[in-house]
N, C-alpha and C positions, 0 to 999 in steps of 0.2 A: 507490219512490214517484216519480212524475213531475209536475212542475207547469211548465206552459208550455213543454214540450220539453226541460226541463232535469232531470236526474236527482238527486235528493236522497240522499246517501249515507248509511247507518245503520251507524255503526261499533261501537255498544254498545246493549243494551237491558238495562234493569232493571225486573223486573215480578214480579207473583205469578204462579206456575206453577199454571194452571188445568187443562192436559192434558198428559200426556206418554206418547208411545209411542216404540217403537224407533227409528223413523225421524224423528220429529218431535216437538215440543213447541208448547205455546201459552202465551205469556206475555201477561198483561194489564196494561196501564199506563195511566194516564189515560182510562180507559173502553174502550181499544182493545186487542183481542186480536192479537197478532203471532204467526202461524205459522211456526215457525223449523225446519228441517232440521238434524239433528244427527247426529254420528257416535257410534258406541256408546261410545268413551272418555268422551265428555261426558255420555251418558244415564245411564250408570252413576254418575256423580258427582252427579247431580241429588237434591234433597232429595224429601219428601212434598209431594203437592199442597197449595196454600195456603201455602207458603212463599215468601219473595222469592228471586228467583234474578237474577244478572247474567251475561249471555251476550256475549262478544266476537264481533260479526257481520260478516259479508261480504255485500253485496247484489250478487247476480249477475244483469247484464241481457242478455237478448238478444232479438231482434226479436220473438220468438213468446212469450218467456217471462221473468218476473222472479220471482227468489227470494230469500229470506233464509236464510243458513247460519249457525249459531252454535257457538261453541266455548268452553271453560271457560278457555283460556289464549291468549295471544297467539301463542305458539309454534305452537300447533295451527292457527290462522288462516294464519300464515305459510306452514306447510308446505302447507295446502291450496290457497293461491294459487299457490305454484309447481308443485304438481302439475297443477293444470288448465291451465298453460302447455304441458305436454307433449304432443305429438301422440298423440290415442288416449286421453287421460284427460280426461273431463268431470266435472262435480261429483259426479255420482252414484258414479263410479269413486272419485274422491278421497275421498269419505266411507267407501266400503268398505275403502280402504287404511288410514286412520286408525282404522277400526272394527277391522282385523285385525292392527295393531300401534301400540306407542307410538310418539311422536316419535323417541325415542331409540333404539327398536330399528330403526326405518326408516332413520335417520341413519347408524347403525352398518353396517346391511346394506349401504346405498350405500356409504358409505367403504371397507367391506372386499370391495367387488364379490360380495356373496353374493346372486347372482341367484336361486339355488334358495329363499331365504326370501321374496323377493318374489313368485314365481310361485305359491306357496301360498294367495295371496289370490284369492278367486273374481273371474273377469274380467280377471286379469291374466295375459297370455300373455307367452312368452319375448320376443318383439320389443319388446313394451310395456316390458318390465322392463329390457332392454338399452338403450332410448331414456332411461328413467329414470336409469340409471347414468351415462349420458354427459352429459345435461342438467343433473342435478341434483348431481353429485359436488361440484362447486366450490361451488356455493350452500349445500349441507348440510354442508361441512367445519366451519365455526363453530359450526354445532348439535351436531356430534359432539364437538368439542374442548370446548365449555361444558358439555355433560352428562358427558364424561370428568372433567373438571376438578371439577364438583360433586360427582360421586360418589366421587372422592378425597377431598375436602374433607369430606363427610358420614362417610366411615370414620373419618378422623382426629379430627373432633369427637366422635364416638360413643365412641372409645376414650378421649379425655380426659376425658369425662364420667362414663364408667365408673369410671375411676381415681378421680374425685372423691367416688364412691360414689351416683351417681344410677341408678336402676333403667333397664331397657330401655324400659319403658312411658313413664315421664317422658320419657326423651329422644326417643323417637319423635313424642310431642306437641309438644315444644319445638322441634325441628328443622322440623317442617312450618311454622313462623312465620319462619323464617331463610332468607335467600337463598342462602347457602353461596358467596357470590362473594368474601366478604373473607378475609384472613388467618386462621389458626388461633386466634391470640390474639384477634382481633377477633370471631371467631365465638363462641369460648368466653365472651366478654364479653357479646354478644347474648344467649348461651342463659342465663347465671346471671341476666342482667336479667329474662328471661322467667320463670325459676324464681321470682324474688323476687315476682312480681306477686301 
């Protein structure tokens, strides 16, 4: 949106899902329908039409075009913003990348220099993939470490809860509500608190 030459940033939209397609959704809020382009990773997480949805958005402005892009998580938005800074990668290709692999898979591929994983994505050639490895490796290190740490914490917490007699189904539901960034002892306390609700 533009008002008197000043662009108004839209960082988040919560509204009723009135249309969803593989490339975009429409959220209605306060009588206005916002068309928002989304990656498939976000599309598959959407509820049925008529439900309320919150999307983390990025307003991309060019001289000839203005578009809203939406994501389920701040991490996806961060990755998208970093991707479009790489020469040869525009918003359309960035969405294709996020549609083709998860944030953690992309971060691991970049961390481990697995260029063959990246070139499997349509529209990503070898030269573009090589630029991604060079320009994003340092930026994605924290993402990779964060995901690795959470994965290890999830495994430890799952084992601890199984030993306490909880089922796999109960554990999966409970773990989804936990950030997994705390110590094992604190994560167990959070899980038990959720079980008690």
